[in-house]
N, C-alpha and C positions, 0 to 999 in steps of 0.2 A: 402458588405461581408455578407455571411450567418451567422446566429446566432443560438444558441441552448439554450433552457431553460429546456430541458427534458432529463433525464437519464433513460435508460432502463436497469434494473438490469439483471445481468447474469442469463440465464435460462428463461428469460421472452421474448426473441426474438431469431430468427434464425440467427446465425452467417453467414450463406450463403447469407443473405440479406445485409450484410455490403458492402458499396461501397468504403470504404477506412478504414485505420487503423492508430491510433496513438500509439506509444510505449513510455511510460512515466515511470520515476522512482517514488518512493513513494511521494516525495515532489511535483513533477509535477502533481500527481494524487490527490492532496489535494488543491483544488482551488475553487474560486467562479467565477472569471472572468479572462479569458486569451485567447489570440489569438493562434490558433493552425494551423499547416499545416500537413495534413495526408501524408502518404508515397506515395500516388498517386497524391498528389498536391491539395487536397481539402482544401481550406482555410475557416476557420470559427471562430467565436467568441463564446467561452463558456461563457454564461452569466446567472449564476444560482442565485436564490434569496439569498442564503447563501453559505458559503464555504462547500464543500462536498468532500467526499473521493470516487474517482472513483476506482472501483475494476477491476481486470483482468477479462475480459469477458463481462463487461458492454458495452452498446451501447449508443452513443451520438446521439440523434435524432435531425437532422437539421430541420430548419423551412420549407424546401422544401420536407420533408418526408424521405430524405436519412438518412442512419445510418452509423456512423463511429464507428468501433470497438475500444475498449480500450484494450491494452496489457501492462502488467507490464514488465518493463525493468529489466534485471538482474542488481544487485548491489553487491558491495563487502561487504560481511557479515561475522560475526563470528558465527559459528555453535557451540553451547555450550552444551556439554554432561557431565554426571556425572556417577559415579559407581552405585549410588542407588537413589531412589526417594527423600529421605530426603535431600541429598546433592543438588540435582537439585532444590528442593524447597528453600533451603537456598540461592542458587545462584540467584534464581528469586527474592528473597527478596532484596538482595544487588543491583540488577539491578533496581528494582522498587524504591528503596530508592534514587536512582540517577535520577529518573524521566526520564528514557530513553525509547524511543519507543522500544518495544520488541514483537517479534512474538513467540507465545507459541505453542509448539507442545507437544504431549504426552511424548516424550523421549528427547526433546532438547528445547533450547531457541535460537532464532536468534536475533542479534542486528547488527547495522552498525559497520563496521571495526573501531577499536580504539585500538592501541597497549597498551596504558596505562591500559585500562579496561581489555584487554586480560591478561596482566601480573597479575593484581589484581585477576581476576577470576581463573587463574591457581594456584595462591597462596592459593585460597580457595578450591582447589581440582577439578577444572573443567578441562575437556579435550576440547581444543578449536581448531577448524579447520577453515581456511579461505575458504569461498565458494563464488561462483557467482550465485545468484538466485534472483528472484523477492522478494521484501520485502513487507509483508502485516502485519504490527504490529497490536496489539489489539487496539481497539478504547478506548478513555478515558471514565471514569465513567459517564461523563455528555453528552456523545454523544448519539444520538438516536440509538436504537437497531433496528434490521431488516435491510433490504437492500433497502434503498431509497436514494434520494438525499437530505435528511433532516439531514445529519450529521452536527453537529456544528463544527465551526472552533476551533482547538486546536493546541497548539504548540507541535511539535514532540520532 
């Protein structure tokens, strides 16, 4: 079986060069070592030196030189909005206080679907909508910054 120890960050390679594609949710994109089968049947072992976060648009370079594109799968998420920036900031604090993975946007926060948290956030003034979208939460404070395969393993 082919293996890969090299991740090509999004923008550093031409997606037209991809010979296959894997569609993975956030948890599946945060790995060190795992067997994958692409949509066109390419089997390979991802074998990185440390756990890494694969991002939508990254390429996995196989030992034979072929590239498998990474696509983020849609997930069930809560899209959290507020009437004003101060309320959104307060909502972000409550989410962070629970150590939840969160995707931060200028006008909203996204977390994984959870009806208990939805009820709590609505009680704090949030407007919450269920959406299906790729999930790309912020990395932890101890993760490497920049876009390489040097991200440290962290619990979501």
